Predicted model as a PDB file, atoms N, CA, C, CB and O in Angstrom, pLDDT in the B-factor column:
MODEL        1                                                                  
ATOM      1  N   MET A   1     -10.887  18.813  13.652  1.00 69.00           N  
ATOM      2  CA  MET A   1     -11.084  20.227  13.804  1.00 69.00           C  
ATOM      3  C   MET A   1      -9.903  20.791  14.591  1.00 69.00           C  
ATOM      4  CB  MET A   1     -12.433  20.529  14.503  1.00 69.00           C  
ATOM      5  O   MET A   1      -9.487  20.214  15.595  1.00 69.00           O  
ATOM      6  N   SER A   2      -9.379  21.895  14.142  1.00 68.00           N  
ATOM      7  CA  SER A   2      -8.261  22.552  14.801  1.00 68.00           C  
ATOM      8  C   SER A   2      -8.726  23.890  15.379  1.00 68.00           C  
ATOM      9  CB  SER A   2      -7.082  22.756  13.814  1.00 68.00           C  
ATOM     10  O   SER A   2      -9.416  24.658  14.709  1.00 68.00           O  
ATOM     11  N   THR A   3      -8.344  24.156  16.618  1.00 73.00           N  
ATOM     12  CA  THR A   3      -8.649  25.425  17.275  1.00 73.00           C  
ATOM     13  C   THR A   3      -7.346  25.967  17.847  1.00 73.00           C  
ATOM     14  CB  THR A   3      -9.743  25.254  18.399  1.00 73.00           C  
ATOM     15  O   THR A   3      -6.341  25.256  17.855  1.00 73.00           O  
ATOM     16  N   PRO A   4      -7.339  27.208  18.326  1.00 75.00           N  
ATOM     17  CA  PRO A   4      -6.117  27.719  18.963  1.00 75.00           C  
ATOM     18  C   PRO A   4      -5.696  26.899  20.183  1.00 75.00           C  
ATOM     19  CB  PRO A   4      -6.317  29.164  19.373  1.00 75.00           C  
ATOM     20  O   PRO A   4      -4.530  26.928  20.579  1.00 75.00           O  
ATOM     21  N   MET A   5      -6.636  26.174  20.774  1.00 79.00           N  
ATOM     22  CA  MET A   5      -6.340  25.398  21.975  1.00 79.00           C  
ATOM     23  C   MET A   5      -5.996  23.940  21.691  1.00 79.00           C  
ATOM     24  CB  MET A   5      -7.506  25.455  22.906  1.00 79.00           C  
ATOM     25  O   MET A   5      -5.447  23.265  22.562  1.00 79.00           O  
ATOM     26  N   GLY A   6      -6.304  23.435  20.491  1.00 88.00           N  
ATOM     27  CA  GLY A   6      -5.998  22.038  20.228  1.00 88.00           C  
ATOM     28  C   GLY A   6      -6.595  21.520  18.939  1.00 88.00           C  
ATOM     29  O   GLY A   6      -7.235  22.249  18.182  1.00 88.00           O  
ATOM     30  N   ILE A   7      -6.369  20.256  18.716  1.00 91.00           N  
ATOM     31  CA  ILE A   7      -6.882  19.552  17.543  1.00 91.00           C  
ATOM     32  C   ILE A   7      -7.823  18.467  18.054  1.00 91.00           C  
ATOM     33  CB  ILE A   7      -5.713  18.943  16.662  1.00 91.00           C  
ATOM     34  O   ILE A   7      -7.467  17.704  18.952  1.00 91.00           O  
ATOM     35  N   PHE A   8      -9.005  18.398  17.490  1.00 91.00           N  
ATOM     36  CA  PHE A   8      -9.988  17.402  17.896  1.00 91.00           C  
ATOM     37  C   PHE A   8     -10.176  16.409  16.752  1.00 91.00           C  
ATOM     38  CB  PHE A   8     -11.344  18.072  18.285  1.00 91.00           C  
ATOM     39  O   PHE A   8     -10.499  16.796  15.629  1.00 91.00           O  
ATOM     40  N   VAL A   9      -9.971  15.135  17.045  1.00 92.00           N  
ATOM     41  CA  VAL A   9     -10.117  14.065  16.057  1.00 92.00           C  
ATOM     42  C   VAL A   9     -11.180  13.111  16.591  1.00 92.00           C  
ATOM     43  CB  VAL A   9      -8.743  13.315  15.789  1.00 92.00           C  
ATOM     44  O   VAL A   9     -11.120  12.701  17.750  1.00 92.00           O  
ATOM     45  N   SER A  10     -12.155  12.756  15.751  1.00 90.00           N  
ATOM     46  CA  SER A  10     -13.194  11.849  16.230  1.00 90.00           C  
ATOM     47  C   SER A  10     -13.669  10.916  15.129  1.00 90.00           C  
ATOM     48  CB  SER A  10     -14.370  12.637  16.784  1.00 90.00           C  
ATOM     49  O   SER A  10     -13.453  11.158  13.942  1.00 90.00           O  
ATOM     50  N   GLY A  11     -14.323   9.841  15.560  1.00 87.00           N  
ATOM     51  CA  GLY A  11     -14.989   8.936  14.638  1.00 87.00           C  
ATOM     52  C   GLY A  11     -14.087   8.166  13.701  1.00 87.00           C  
ATOM     53  O   GLY A  11     -14.430   7.984  12.533  1.00 87.00           O  
ATOM     54  N   GLN A  12     -12.947   7.710  14.180  1.00 90.00           N  
ATOM     55  CA  GLN A  12     -12.036   6.972  13.310  1.00 90.00           C  
ATOM     56  C   GLN A  12     -12.419   5.496  13.232  1.00 90.00           C  
ATOM     57  CB  GLN A  12     -10.595   7.116  13.806  1.00 90.00           C  
ATOM     58  O   GLN A  12     -12.664   4.843  14.247  1.00 90.00           O  
ATOM     59  N   LEU A  13     -12.463   4.996  12.013  1.00 91.00           N  
ATOM     60  CA  LEU A  13     -12.770   3.589  11.752  1.00 91.00           C  
ATOM     61  C   LEU A  13     -11.491   2.854  11.365  1.00 91.00           C  
ATOM     62  CB  LEU A  13     -13.842   3.451  10.633  1.00 91.00           C  
ATOM     63  O   LEU A  13     -10.507   3.484  10.976  1.00 91.00           O  
ATOM     64  N   PRO A  14     -11.499   1.530  11.471  1.00 93.00           N  
ATOM     65  CA  PRO A  14     -10.325   0.764  11.039  1.00 93.00           C  
ATOM     66  C   PRO A  14     -10.301   0.629   9.517  1.00 93.00           C  
ATOM     67  CB  PRO A  14     -10.316  -0.634  11.698  1.00 93.00           C  
ATOM     68  O   PRO A  14     -10.455  -0.466   8.976  1.00 93.00           O  
ATOM     69  N   ALA A  15     -10.108   1.752   8.841  1.00 94.00           N  
ATOM     70  CA  ALA A  15     -10.154   1.774   7.376  1.00 94.00           C  
ATOM     71  C   ALA A  15      -8.759   1.874   6.789  1.00 94.00           C  
ATOM     72  CB  ALA A  15     -11.013   2.939   6.882  1.00 94.00           C  
ATOM     73  O   ALA A  15      -7.869   2.512   7.352  1.00 94.00           O  
ATOM     74  N   LEU A  16      -8.590   1.230   5.643  1.00 94.00           N  
ATOM     75  CA  LEU A  16      -7.360   1.354   4.867  1.00 94.00           C  
ATOM     76  C   LEU A  16      -7.392   2.694   4.126  1.00 94.00           C  
ATOM     77  CB  LEU A  16      -7.197   0.154   3.864  1.00 94.00           C  
ATOM     78  O   LEU A  16      -8.460   3.291   3.989  1.00 94.00           O  
ATOM     79  N   PRO A  17      -6.234   3.179   3.644  1.00 90.00           N  
ATOM     80  CA  PRO A  17      -6.228   4.438   2.892  1.00 90.00           C  
ATOM     81  C   PRO A  17      -7.193   4.439   1.702  1.00 90.00           C  
ATOM     82  CB  PRO A  17      -4.831   4.726   2.399  1.00 90.00           C  
ATOM     83  O   PRO A  17      -7.658   5.499   1.282  1.00 90.00           O  
ATOM     84  N   SER A  18      -7.492   3.264   1.163  1.00 93.00           N  
ATOM     85  CA  SER A  18      -8.435   3.153   0.041  1.00 93.00           C  
ATOM     86  C   SER A  18      -9.890   3.345   0.484  1.00 93.00           C  
ATOM     87  CB  SER A  18      -8.281   1.792  -0.635  1.00 93.00           C  
ATOM     88  O   SER A  18     -10.783   3.496  -0.349  1.00 93.00           O  
ATOM     89  N   GLY A  19     -10.119   3.338   1.805  1.00 92.00           N  
ATOM     90  CA  GLY A  19     -11.468   3.438   2.343  1.00 92.00           C  
ATOM     91  C   GLY A  19     -12.080   2.082   2.675  1.00 92.00           C  
ATOM     92  O   GLY A  19     -13.148   2.003   3.283  1.00 92.00           O  
ATOM     93  N   GLU A  20     -11.388   1.011   2.268  1.00 95.00           N  
ATOM     94  CA  GLU A  20     -11.870  -0.347   2.550  1.00 95.00           C  
ATOM     95  C   GLU A  20     -11.831  -0.629   4.044  1.00 95.00           C  
ATOM     96  CB  GLU A  20     -11.029  -1.392   1.793  1.00 95.00           C  
ATOM     97  O   GLU A  20     -10.886  -0.239   4.730  1.00 95.00           O  
ATOM     98  N   LEU A  21     -12.866  -1.312   4.551  1.00 95.00           N  
ATOM     99  CA  LEU A  21     -12.914  -1.764   5.942  1.00 95.00           C  
ATOM    100  C   LEU A  21     -12.551  -3.248   5.961  1.00 95.00           C  
ATOM    101  CB  LEU A  21     -14.334  -1.514   6.585  1.00 95.00           C  
ATOM    102  O   LEU A  21     -13.407  -4.092   5.699  1.00 95.00           O  
ATOM    103  N   PRO A  22     -11.296  -3.576   6.266  1.00 95.00           N  
ATOM    104  CA  PRO A  22     -10.851  -4.963   6.180  1.00 95.00           C  
ATOM    105  C   PRO A  22     -11.307  -5.814   7.358  1.00 95.00           C  
ATOM    106  CB  PRO A  22      -9.357  -5.009   6.084  1.00 95.00           C  
ATOM    107  O   PRO A  22     -11.661  -5.298   8.418  1.00 95.00           O  
ATOM    108  N   ASN A  23     -11.292  -7.112   7.153  1.00 95.00           N  
ATOM    109  CA  ASN A  23     -11.494  -8.063   8.242  1.00 95.00           C  
ATOM    110  C   ASN A  23     -10.175  -8.205   8.970  1.00 95.00           C  
ATOM    111  CB  ASN A  23     -12.008  -9.449   7.719  1.00 95.00           C  
ATOM    112  O   ASN A  23      -9.125  -7.854   8.434  1.00 95.00           O  
ATOM    113  N   GLY A  24     -10.222  -8.715  10.182  1.00 94.00           N  
ATOM    114  CA  GLY A  24      -8.993  -8.945  10.926  1.00 94.00           C  
ATOM    115  C   GLY A  24      -9.264  -8.965  12.408  1.00 94.00           C  
ATOM    116  O   GLY A  24     -10.403  -8.834  12.857  1.00 94.00           O  
ATOM    117  N   THR A  25      -8.188  -9.133  13.163  1.00 95.00           N  
ATOM    118  CA  THR A  25      -8.286  -9.188  14.624  1.00 95.00           C  
ATOM    119  C   THR A  25      -8.561  -7.796  15.187  1.00 95.00           C  
ATOM    120  CB  THR A  25      -6.990  -9.770  15.238  1.00 95.00           C  
ATOM    121  O   THR A  25      -8.399  -6.789  14.498  1.00 95.00           O  
ATOM    122  N   ILE A  26      -8.972  -7.760  16.426  1.00 94.00           N  
ATOM    123  CA  ILE A  26      -9.194  -6.479  17.095  1.00 94.00           C  
ATOM    124  C   ILE A  26      -7.880  -5.709  17.196  1.00 94.00           C  
ATOM    125  CB  ILE A  26      -9.805  -6.692  18.501  1.00 94.00           C  
ATOM    126  O   ILE A  26      -7.878  -4.480  17.128  1.00 94.00           O  
ATOM    127  N   GLN A  27      -6.762  -6.420  17.357  1.00 95.00           N  
ATOM    128  CA  GLN A  27      -5.461  -5.742  17.411  1.00 95.00           C  
ATOM    129  C   GLN A  27      -5.171  -5.041  16.084  1.00 95.00           C  
ATOM    130  CB  GLN A  27      -4.333  -6.750  17.744  1.00 95.00           C  
ATOM    131  O   GLN A  27      -4.722  -3.895  16.071  1.00 95.00           O  
ATOM    132  N   TYR A  28      -5.424  -5.724  14.975  1.00 96.00           N  
ATOM    133  CA  TYR A  28      -5.194  -5.151  13.652  1.00 96.00           C  
ATOM    134  C   TYR A  28      -6.089  -3.938  13.427  1.00 96.00           C  
ATOM    135  CB  TYR A  28      -5.439  -6.202  12.560  1.00 96.00           C  
ATOM    136  O   TYR A  28      -5.634  -2.902  12.943  1.00 96.00           O  
ATOM    137  N   LYS A  29      -7.359  -4.073  13.781  1.00 95.00           N  
ATOM    138  CA  LYS A  29      -8.291  -2.970  13.580  1.00 95.00           C  
ATOM    139  C   LYS A  29      -7.940  -1.776  14.475  1.00 95.00           C  
ATOM    140  CB  LYS A  29      -9.726  -3.433  13.856  1.00 95.00           C  
ATOM    141  O   LYS A  29      -8.066  -0.626  14.053  1.00 95.00           O  
ATOM    142  N   THR A  30      -7.507  -2.043  15.686  1.00 95.00           N  
ATOM    143  CA  THR A  30      -7.082  -0.965  16.584  1.00 95.00           C  
ATOM    144  C   THR A  30      -5.867  -0.252  16.017  1.00 95.00           C  
ATOM    145  CB  THR A  30      -6.770  -1.515  17.986  1.00 95.00           C  
ATOM    146  O   THR A  30      -5.796   0.977  16.053  1.00 95.00           O  
ATOM    147  N   SER A  31      -4.903  -1.015  15.492  1.00 95.00           N  
ATOM    148  CA  SER A  31      -3.706  -0.387  14.919  1.00 95.00           C  
ATOM    149  C   SER A  31      -4.060   0.462  13.699  1.00 95.00           C  
ATOM    150  CB  SER A  31      -2.672  -1.457  14.532  1.00 95.00           C  
ATOM    151  O   SER A  31      -3.446   1.508  13.484  1.00 95.00           O  
ATOM    152  N   LEU A  32      -5.038   0.034  12.896  1.00 95.00           N  
ATOM    153  CA  LEU A  32      -5.479   0.850  11.761  1.00 95.00           C  
ATOM    154  C   LEU A  32      -6.073   2.169  12.243  1.00 95.00           C  
ATOM    155  CB  LEU A  32      -6.509   0.085  10.911  1.00 95.00           C  
ATOM    156  O   LEU A  32      -5.788   3.222  11.672  1.00 95.00           O  
ATOM    157  N   CYS A  33      -6.883   2.121  13.271  1.00 94.00           N  
ATOM    158  CA  CYS A  33      -7.462   3.353  13.818  1.00 94.00           C  
ATOM    159  C   CYS A  33      -6.355   4.295  14.297  1.00 94.00           C  
ATOM    160  CB  CYS A  33      -8.432   3.029  14.982  1.00 94.00           C  
ATOM    161  O   CYS A  33      -6.401   5.496  14.031  1.00 94.00           O  
ATOM    162  N   ILE A  34      -5.372   3.754  14.996  1.00 95.00           N  
ATOM    163  CA  ILE A  34      -4.275   4.577  15.505  1.00 95.00           C  
ATOM    164  C   ILE A  34      -3.467   5.168  14.358  1.00 95.00           C  
ATOM    165  CB  ILE A  34      -3.364   3.752  16.424  1.00 95.00           C  
ATOM    166  O   ILE A  34      -3.097   6.341  14.412  1.00 95.00           O  
ATOM    167  N   GLU A  35      -3.185   4.385  13.322  1.00 95.00           N  
ATOM    168  CA  GLU A  35      -2.451   4.904  12.160  1.00 95.00           C  
ATOM    169  C   GLU A  35      -3.242   6.014  11.474  1.00 95.00           C  
ATOM    170  CB  GLU A  35      -2.150   3.769  11.158  1.00 95.00           C  
ATOM    171  O   GLU A  35      -2.653   6.994  11.016  1.00 95.00           O  
ATOM    172  N   ASN A  36      -4.552   5.879  11.395  1.00 95.00           N  
ATOM    173  CA  ASN A  36      -5.383   6.926  10.801  1.00 95.00           C  
ATOM    174  C   ASN A  36      -5.336   8.201  11.635  1.00 95.00           C  
ATOM    175  CB  ASN A  36      -6.830   6.443  10.659  1.00 95.00           C  
ATOM    176  O   ASN A  36      -5.276   9.303  11.089  1.00 95.00           O  
ATOM    177  N   ILE A  37      -5.364   8.053  12.945  1.00 95.00           N  
ATOM    178  CA  ILE A  37      -5.260   9.216  13.831  1.00 95.00           C  
ATOM    179  C   ILE A  37      -3.904   9.882  13.675  1.00 95.00           C  
ATOM    180  CB  ILE A  37      -5.485   8.806  15.297  1.00 95.00           C  
ATOM    181  O   ILE A  37      -3.822  11.109  13.614  1.00 95.00           O  
ATOM    182  N   LYS A  38      -2.833   9.090  13.609  1.00 95.00           N  
ATOM    183  CA  LYS A  38      -1.490   9.647  13.401  1.00 95.00           C  
ATOM    184  C   LYS A  38      -1.421  10.458  12.110  1.00 95.00           C  
ATOM    185  CB  LYS A  38      -0.443   8.524  13.370  1.00 95.00           C  
ATOM    186  O   LYS A  38      -0.822  11.533  12.085  1.00 95.00           O  
ATOM    187  N   ALA A  39      -2.026   9.951  11.042  1.00 95.00           N  
ATOM    188  CA  ALA A  39      -2.010  10.652   9.752  1.00 95.00           C  
ATOM    189  C   ALA A  39      -2.758  11.978   9.838  1.00 95.00           C  
ATOM    190  CB  ALA A  39      -2.630   9.771   8.654  1.00 95.00           C  
ATOM    191  O   ALA A  39      -2.307  12.984   9.289  1.00 95.00           O  
ATOM    192  N   ILE A  40      -3.890  11.983  10.520  1.00 94.00           N  
ATOM    193  CA  ILE A  40      -4.664  13.216  10.683  1.00 94.00           C  
ATOM    194  C   ILE A  40      -3.872  14.233  11.495  1.00 94.00           C  
ATOM    195  CB  ILE A  40      -6.019  12.926  11.363  1.00 94.00           C  
ATOM    196  O   ILE A  40      -3.811  15.409  11.138  1.00 94.00           O  
ATOM    197  N   LEU A  41      -3.272  13.780  12.582  1.00 95.00           N  
ATOM    198  CA  LEU A  41      -2.476  14.686  13.418  1.00 95.00           C  
ATOM    199  C   LEU A  41      -1.290  15.247  12.654  1.00 95.00           C  
ATOM    200  CB  LEU A  41      -1.989  13.964  14.673  1.00 95.00           C  
ATOM    201  O   LEU A  41      -0.983  16.434  12.767  1.00 95.00           O  
ATOM    202  N   LYS A  42      -0.623  14.408  11.881  1.00 95.00           N  
ATOM    203  CA  LYS A  42       0.528  14.870  11.081  1.00 95.00           C  
ATOM    204  C   LYS A  42       0.088  15.952  10.101  1.00 95.00           C  
ATOM    205  CB  LYS A  42       1.178  13.687  10.313  1.00 95.00           C  
ATOM    206  O   LYS A  42       0.762  16.972   9.957  1.00 95.00           O  
ATOM    207  N   GLU A  43      -1.037  15.733   9.428  1.00 94.00           N  
ATOM    208  CA  GLU A  43      -1.572  16.714   8.473  1.00 94.00           C  
ATOM    209  C   GLU A  43      -1.884  18.041   9.173  1.00 94.00           C  
ATOM    210  CB  GLU A  43      -2.845  16.163   7.785  1.00 94.00           C  
ATOM    211  O   GLU A  43      -1.780  19.106   8.564  1.00 94.00           O  
ATOM    212  N   ALA A  44      -2.266  17.974  10.446  1.00 92.00           N  
ATOM    213  CA  ALA A  44      -2.599  19.171  11.217  1.00 92.00           C  
ATOM    214  C   ALA A  44      -1.378  19.789  11.895  1.00 92.00           C  
ATOM    215  CB  ALA A  44      -3.643  18.837  12.261  1.00 92.00           C  
ATOM    216  O   ALA A  44      -1.496  20.793  12.598  1.00 92.00           O  
ATOM    217  N   GLY A  45      -0.197  19.185  11.683  1.00 92.00           N  
ATOM    218  CA  GLY A  45       1.023  19.728  12.262  1.00 92.00           C  
ATOM    219  C   GLY A  45       1.314  19.262  13.670  1.00 92.00           C  
ATOM    220  O   GLY A  45       2.021  19.942  14.415  1.00 92.00           O  
ATOM    221  N   SER A  46       0.783  18.117  14.044  1.00 93.00           N  
ATOM    222  CA  SER A  46       0.989  17.594  15.390  1.00 93.00           C  
ATOM    223  C   SER A  46       1.410  16.126  15.306  1.00 93.00           C  
ATOM    224  CB  SER A  46      -0.300  17.749  16.248  1.00 93.00           C  
ATOM    225  O   SER A  46       1.739  15.630  14.227  1.00 93.00           O  
ATOM    226  N   ASP A  47       1.400  15.437  16.442  1.00 94.00           N  
ATOM    227  CA  ASP A  47       1.703  14.011  16.469  1.00 94.00           C  
ATOM    228  C   ASP A  47       1.081  13.354  17.687  1.00 94.00           C  
ATOM    229  CB  ASP A  47       3.214  13.782  16.460  1.00 94.00           C  
ATOM    230  O   ASP A  47       0.525  14.022  18.559  1.00 94.00           O  
ATOM    231  N   ILE A  48       1.183  12.048  17.731  1.00 94.00           N  
ATOM    232  CA  ILE A  48       0.517  11.247  18.766  1.00 94.00           C  
ATOM    233  C   ILE A  48       1.029  11.573  20.180  1.00 94.00           C  
ATOM    234  CB  ILE A  48       0.719   9.759  18.477  1.00 94.00           C  
ATOM    235  O   ILE A  48       0.321  11.337  21.159  1.00 94.00           O  
ATOM    236  N   SER A  49       2.233  12.103  20.292  1.00 94.00           N  
ATOM    237  CA  SER A  49       2.780  12.430  21.618  1.00 94.00           C  
ATOM    238  C   SER A  49       2.024  13.585  22.278  1.00 94.00           C  
ATOM    239  CB  SER A  49       4.266  12.785  21.503  1.00 94.00           C  
ATOM    240  O   SER A  49       2.163  13.801  23.482  1.00 94.00           O  
ATOM    241  N   GLN A  50       1.238  14.317  21.518  1.00 92.00           N  
ATOM    242  CA  GLN A  50       0.485  15.451  22.044  1.00 92.00           C  
ATOM    243  C   GLN A  50      -0.949  15.088  22.439  1.00 92.00           C  
ATOM    244  CB  GLN A  50       0.461  16.558  21.022  1.00 92.00           C  
ATOM    245  O   GLN A  50      -1.700  15.941  22.911  1.00 92.00           O  
ATOM    246  N   VAL A  51      -1.325  13.826  22.245  1.00 93.00           N  
ATOM    247  CA  VAL A  51      -2.695  13.397  22.556  1.00 93.00           C  
ATOM    248  C   VAL A  51      -2.914  13.423  24.067  1.00 93.00           C  
ATOM    249  CB  VAL A  51      -2.973  11.972  21.990  1.00 93.00           C  
ATOM    250  O   VAL A  51      -2.093  12.923  24.836  1.00 93.00           O  
ATOM    251  N   VAL A  52      -4.027  14.009  24.473  1.00 91.00           N  
ATOM    252  CA  VAL A  52      -4.353  14.144  25.890  1.00 91.00           C  
ATOM    253  C   VAL A  52      -5.368  13.092  26.335  1.00 91.00           C  
ATOM    254  CB  VAL A  52      -4.894  15.543  26.174  1.00 91.00           C  
ATOM    255  O   VAL A  52      -5.273  12.568  27.444  1.00 91.00           O  
ATOM    256  N   LYS A  53      -6.332  12.784  25.478  1.00 92.00           N  
ATOM    257  CA  LYS A  53      -7.410  11.872  25.881  1.00 92.00           C  
ATOM    258  C   LYS A  53      -7.873  11.062  24.680  1.00 92.00           C  
ATOM    259  CB  LYS A  53      -8.602  12.655  26.496  1.00 92.00           C  
ATOM    260  O   LYS A  53      -7.925  11.557  23.554  1.00 92.00           O  
ATOM    261  N   VAL A  54      -8.208   9.795  24.950  1.00 92.00           N  
ATOM    262  CA  VAL A  54      -8.749   8.906  23.923  1.00 92.00           C  
ATOM    263  C   VAL A  54      -9.969   8.197  24.494  1.00 92.00           C  
ATOM    264  CB  VAL A  54      -7.677   7.875  23.441  1.00 92.00           C  
ATOM    265  O   VAL A  54      -9.924   7.673  25.607  1.00 92.00           O  
ATOM    266  N   ASN A  55     -11.049   8.181  23.738  1.00 92.00           N  
ATOM    267  CA  ASN A  55     -12.225   7.373  24.068  1.00 92.00           C  
ATOM    268  C   ASN A  55     -12.325   6.291  23.008  1.00 92.00           C  
ATOM    269  CB  ASN A  55     -13.545   8.246  24.132  1.00 92.00           C  
ATOM    270  O   ASN A  55     -12.341   6.587  21.813  1.00 92.00           O  
ATOM    271  N   ALA A  56     -12.391   5.056  23.432  1.00 90.00           N  
ATOM    272  CA  ALA A  56     -12.507   3.939  22.493  1.00 90.00           C  
ATOM    273  C   ALA A  56     -13.830   3.221  22.750  1.00 90.00           C  
ATOM    274  CB  ALA A  56     -11.298   2.951  22.634  1.00 90.00           C  
ATOM    275  O   ALA A  56     -14.214   2.980  23.894  1.00 90.00           O  
ATOM    276  N   PHE A  57     -14.505   2.890  21.675  1.00 90.00           N  
ATOM    277  CA  PHE A  57     -15.778   2.185  21.774  1.00 90.00           C  
ATOM    278  C   PHE A  57     -15.635   0.833  21.084  1.00 90.00           C  
ATOM    279  CB  PHE A  57     -16.941   3.020  21.140  1.00 90.00           C  
ATOM    280  O   PHE A  57     -15.228   0.761  19.924  1.00 90.00           O  
ATOM    281  N   ILE A  58     -15.969  -0.233  21.799  1.00 89.00           N  
ATOM    282  CA  ILE A  58     -15.921  -1.574  21.225  1.00 89.00           C  
ATOM    283  C   ILE A  58     -17.290  -2.224  21.382  1.00 89.00           C  
ATOM    284  CB  ILE A  58     -14.813  -2.439  21.902  1.00 89.00           C  
ATOM    285  O   ILE A  58     -18.054  -1.881  22.285  1.00 89.00           O  
ATOM    286  N   THR A  59     -17.585  -3.155  20.501  1.00 90.00           N  
ATOM    287  CA  THR A  59     -18.909  -3.777  20.512  1.00 90.00           C  
ATOM    288  C   THR A  59     -18.978  -5.033  21.381  1.00 90.00           C  
ATOM    289  CB  THR A  59     -19.316  -4.121  19.103  1.00 90.00           C  
ATOM    290  O   THR A  59     -20.065  -5.538  21.663  1.00 90.00           O  
ATOM    291  N   ASP A  60     -17.818  -5.535  21.803  1.00 93.00           N  
ATOM    292  CA  ASP A  60     -17.798  -6.758  22.600  1.00 93.00           C  
ATOM    293  C   ASP A  60     -16.707  -6.630  23.665  1.00 93.00           C  
ATOM    294  CB  ASP A  60     -17.558  -8.016  21.697  1.00 93.00           C  
ATOM    295  O   ASP A  60     -15.520  -6.610  23.338  1.00 93.00           O  
ATOM    296  N   MET A  61     -17.101  -6.544  24.923  1.00 94.00           N  
ATOM    297  CA  MET A  61     -16.126  -6.387  26.010  1.00 94.00           C  
ATOM    298  C   MET A  61     -15.145  -7.552  26.101  1.00 94.00           C  
ATOM    299  CB  MET A  61     -16.848  -6.237  27.329  1.00 94.00           C  
ATOM    300  O   MET A  61     -14.105  -7.426  26.747  1.00 94.00           O  
ATOM    301  N   ALA A  62     -15.449  -8.662  25.479  1.00 95.00           N  
ATOM    302  CA  ALA A  62     -14.502  -9.786  25.445  1.00 95.00           C  
ATOM    303  C   ALA A  62     -13.242  -9.394  24.683  1.00 95.00           C  
ATOM    304  CB  ALA A  62     -15.152 -11.030  24.796  1.00 95.00           C  
ATOM    305  O   ALA A  62     -12.202 -10.031  24.847  1.00 95.00           O  
ATOM    306  N   ASN A  63     -13.321  -8.354  23.850  1.00 93.00           N  
ATOM    307  CA  ASN A  63     -12.162  -7.882  23.070  1.00 93.00           C  
ATOM    308  C   ASN A  63     -11.362  -6.797  23.791  1.00 93.00           C  
ATOM    309  CB  ASN A  63     -12.629  -7.350  21.725  1.00 93.00           C  
ATOM    310  O   ASN A  63     -10.367  -6.312  23.252  1.00 93.00           O  
ATOM    311  N   PHE A  64     -11.772  -6.411  24.988  1.00 93.00           N  
ATOM    312  CA  PHE A  64     -11.141  -5.290  25.666  1.00 93.00           C  
ATOM    313  C   PHE A  64      -9.642  -5.495  25.889  1.00 93.00           C  
ATOM    314  CB  PHE A  64     -11.820  -5.054  26.985  1.00 93.00           C  
ATOM    315  O   PHE A  64      -8.849  -4.615  25.552  1.00 93.00           O  
ATOM    316  N   ALA A  65      -9.247  -6.618  26.441  1.00 95.00           N  
ATOM    317  CA  ALA A  65      -7.819  -6.874  26.711  1.00 95.00           C  
ATOM    318  C   ALA A  65      -7.013  -6.892  25.418  1.00 95.00           C  
ATOM    319  CB  ALA A  65      -7.640  -8.212  27.458  1.00 95.00           C  
ATOM    320  O   ALA A  65      -5.929  -6.313  25.349  1.00 95.00           O  
ATOM    321  N   ALA A  66      -7.545  -7.557  24.393  1.00 94.00           N  
ATOM    322  CA  ALA A  66      -6.832  -7.638  23.113  1.00 94.00           C  
ATOM    323  C   ALA A  66      -6.704  -6.261  22.458  1.00 94.00           C  
ATOM    324  CB  ALA A  66      -7.553  -8.606  22.162  1.00 94.00           C  
ATOM    325  O   ALA A  66      -5.694  -5.979  21.814  1.00 94.00           O  
ATOM    326  N   MET A  67      -7.706  -5.411  22.612  1.00 92.00           N  
ATOM    327  CA  MET A  67      -7.638  -4.065  22.047  1.00 92.00           C  
ATOM    328  C   MET A  67      -6.479  -3.278  22.642  1.00 92.00           C  
ATOM    329  CB  MET A  67      -8.952  -3.320  22.282  1.00 92.00           C  
ATOM    330  O   MET A  67      -5.890  -2.432  21.969  1.00 92.00           O  
ATOM    331  N   ASN A  68      -6.153  -3.550  23.889  1.00 89.00           N  
ATOM    332  CA  ASN A  68      -5.092  -2.812  24.579  1.00 89.00           C  
ATOM    333  C   ASN A  68      -3.701  -3.410  24.409  1.00 89.00           C  
ATOM    334  CB  ASN A  68      -5.409  -2.734  26.029  1.00 89.00           C  
ATOM    335  O   ASN A  68      -2.741  -2.917  25.000  1.00 89.00           O  
ATOM    336  N   GLU A  69      -3.584  -4.456  23.615  1.00 88.00           N  
ATOM    337  CA  GLU A  69      -2.252  -5.063  23.420  1.00 88.00           C  
ATOM    338  C   GLU A  69      -1.409  -4.215  22.499  1.00 88.00           C  
ATOM    339  CB  GLU A  69      -2.372  -6.485  22.851  1.00 88.00           C  
ATOM    340  O   GLU A  69      -0.262  -4.562  22.217  1.00 88.00           O  
TER     341      GLU A  69                                                      
ENDMDL                                                                          
END                                                                             
């Protein structure tokens, strides 16, 4: 959603452009989510350098360190 004050992006999954949800490491899935966010921001006329806040939800805290690599 785009407003005069900003662009709001939510609910991104680690999906390929085809919509497929691939298997892989948490690092791979995190990078897919980030690439999807970059594509949405580009379409809205912005980029990742303008991001102010990110909330990430993971199902297993054992993956926390790997998600941040």
